N, C-alpha and C positions, 0 to 999 in steps of 0.2 A: 665600738666601731670596727675593731679588728675582727671580732667574732662575726659580726654581720657581714663584713666583706668576705670572710672565709666561707660562710654559709651560702652567700650569693655565688661565689666562684664554684662551690661544690654543686649547687643546683644547675649552673650553666654547664658544667662538665657532664653531669648526669644526663642532660638532654642531648649531648653530642653523640651521634651514632657511632663514631669511631671509638669513643670512650666506652659506650655500651658494649661494643664488640670486644674491646680489651678486657672488660670485666668478665664477659662470657668465656674468653680464652683463659683468664686467670682461674676461674672456677673449674673449668674442665681440667686444667693442668693440676690443680689441687686434688681433684677427684682421682686422677690417675696416680698421683703420688700416694694418696691415701690408701688405695688398693694395694700398692706394692709394700708400703710400710706395714699395713695390717698383715700381709703375708709373711713378713720377716721379723716383726718385733712384737708379736702377740704372746699369748700364754705358752705357745709351743716353743718359744725360745728363738734362737738365731738361725735355725736350719732352713729357713725360707721354704717351708713345706707347701705353701699355697701357691707357688709361682707357676707350676705346670711344667710339662715335659719340654717346652721350648727352651727352658733355661738350663744351661750347662753348669755343673758344679766344678769348681777348680780347687786344687789343694789349698787348705787353709794356710795363710801366710800372716805372720805377726798377729795371730789371734783374730784375723778378719775372715769372715765367711764371704767368698767371692762367687758371684754367679754372672754369666753373660748369655746373651741371645742375639741372633741375627733376624729375629721376627718379632720385635717388640710390639708393633702396632696391632698385630693379630692377637696378642695376648690379653690386653685389657683396655686398649684405647678405643674411643668412639670418635668418629670423624665429626668435626664441627666446621668443615670447610665452607659451609654455606654462609657463615658469618661474614659480613663485609663492613668496612668502615674506612676511616682515614685518620691521619695525624695532622692536626691543625689544618693548614691550607694545602697539605700535600694531596697528591692524587689518591685514588682508592687504595685502601690497604687490605690485603688478603690475610685473614686470621685463621689459624687452625693448622691442619695438615697442609704443608706448603709445596711439596713437590708434585709434579703432574701425576705421577703414579699414585701418590697418596690421596689426591683429589678423586681419583677413580675408585680407589679402594683402600681402606685403612690397613688392610692385611698385606701391604707390600713388604718385600724382603730387604729394602734398602736401609731400614732403621736398625742400628746395632744398639743393644742395651747392656748396661753393666750395673750391678748392685753390689755394694759392700756393706757389711754389718759388723760392728765391733764395739768393744767397750774401751773406755779411757779412765785411768785413775786420776781424774781431774774434774773440775766443775764443768757443768754444761756451758756456763758463761765463758770459760776459758777456751773450750773447743769452738764455741760460736765465734769468738774473737779471731781465732786462727782462720776460720772459713770465710768470715765476712769482712775483715779489715783488709783494705787494699795493700797496706804496708806489710801484711803477712801472707798475702795470697800465694806468693811463689814458694812458700814453705810446703804447700800441698799441690800446687800446679806450676811446674817449671816452664810450661809452654805459654802461660798467661802473660799478656803484654800490657793491656790497659782495659779500663771500663769507663764508659761515659754515659751519663744520664741524658737521654734524648728528651724525655718529658716526664715530669713528676705529676702524679694524679692524686686526687683526694683519697686517702686510705679508707675512709668510711664507706666508699662505694663498693668495696669488696666485703660482703657479709657472709660469714661462714659460722654456723652454729658451733659454739664451744671454743671459738677462736677470736682473738683481737688482731686486726690488721695493723701492722706497724709501718709498712711502706708499700707503695703501689706505684708502678711506673713502667716506662719503656726504656731499655738500656741497650747499648751496643758494646760488644767486647771484641778484642783482637787476641789472636793466639799465634805463636810461632809454629812453623811446620815441624811435625814429629819426625820427619826424615827428609833427606836431600831431594828425593824424587817427588815430594808432596808439597803443594802450595800452602802457604799460611792461610788460616781461616779467620773469619769474623762472624759474629752472630748479632741478630737483632731480636730481642725477646721482650715479652711481658714478664715483669718480675714482681713477686709479692713476698713480703716477709710477715710472718705471723707468730703469735705466742698464744698458747692455750690459756683459757680463762683461769684454770687452776695453777698456772705458772710453772708447770713441770716440763713442758715441751715447747720447742721453738722449731719453726719450719721456714725454709726458703723454697719457692716454687718458681720455675721459669718455663716458658714455651715460646717458640718462634712465631714471628709475624713477618709479613712481607710489606715493604713500603718502597715502591719504585722511586720515590723522590729522594730517598736516603740511599745514595749510591754506595756500592761496595767499594772500599778503598782499593786503589790500584795495586795489583799484584796479589790480592786476596780473593778467596772464594768464600761465599756466605754459606755456612752450614745450616742445617735445619734441625733445630732442637725439638724433638717430640715431647720430651718431659725431662726436666733437670731439677735437681734440688736435693734437700736432705731434711731429716728430722733428727733433732738431738733431744733425748729424753733423760732428765735427771732421775737417778735412782738412789742417790745419796748426796750429801753436800760436796763430796770430792770423788764422785763416780757418776758416769753417764754412759748411755748407749747411743750410737749414731747409726742411722740408716741413710746411705747415700745412693741416689738414683741418677743415672745419666744415660739417656737414650737419644741418639742423633743419627741423621743422615748426613754424611760429609759432603754430599752434593757434588760428587766428582770422584775420579779414580784415586783410590788408596790401595796399595798392594796388600794382599791378604796377610802376609807376615806382620805388616805394620798394625793392621786392625787387631790381629790376635795378641799383639803385645800391648797396644795402647788401651784397649777396652778393659782388660783385667787391671791394668795400672790405674785406670780411672777409679775403679772400685777401691784401690788402695789409698785413695784420698782419706779414708777413714783412719787408717793407721798413721799416716803422716800428720793428720790433725791431732790425733791422740798423743803422738810422740812430742810434738811441739808444746802442747798444753801441759803434759807431764813434766817436760823439761823446765817450763816456766814455773811450775809449782815448786820444783826442787831447788832451782838455781836463780829464779827471778829473770831469766833470759829466755827469749823465744828461739834463738838459734844456738 
């Protein structure tokens, strides 16, 4: 009976136009992540040779190759702003590139991107735990405040060849301000967690959606996430490589010095996760 109920719920969700739009957004986000991971984690090694001239290389820190750009959309993203849908009984939901500029053209300059690539002397499961477990989130992101699941969706609706979908849904997150002159941010995103069929890679993929019925918390500004996520690839039982991608429009004024500091720091999530996982391997403690 439980299986039948689950299949009925899945069929109902699959027929919902807002869910179909969420699936399309998830697939597009995964495609963008896939392109950037391929550029940074292929046979050419960790030098991100395929990213293009838009990406600036920064000095390697703690073994992490750091690249940033202020023209992410023009590099690899294709606009899917024509998708429309809704969440439950909420008004119409806009999916895809969400700012007015990006609806006109995906090549807008308001989306800043950061990529970090590095190794960890720890298992891929340990690194994943650091990045995915809310209890450990602040080890890699001191600005993170909270995550709330708005709506869980049937994972089997997202089908990607070579991957198993472990989680699919809509989530909202809140973040502290990175500087006194900047407002705190929140995000509303489609989120997908996946594991490769061969078991060697795990991915998390996120992309913003707009839902007017889900109001922005008072005092916050809703950022626009063009593509966010990571891939962790196991190369040995106690060694793995992580590619972290974060591309967003803060949707408001942020001083350039803050952007120039925070974007490379986002890429350093790779190093922070590796340090915590390696510490746990040696001492049994995450902190």
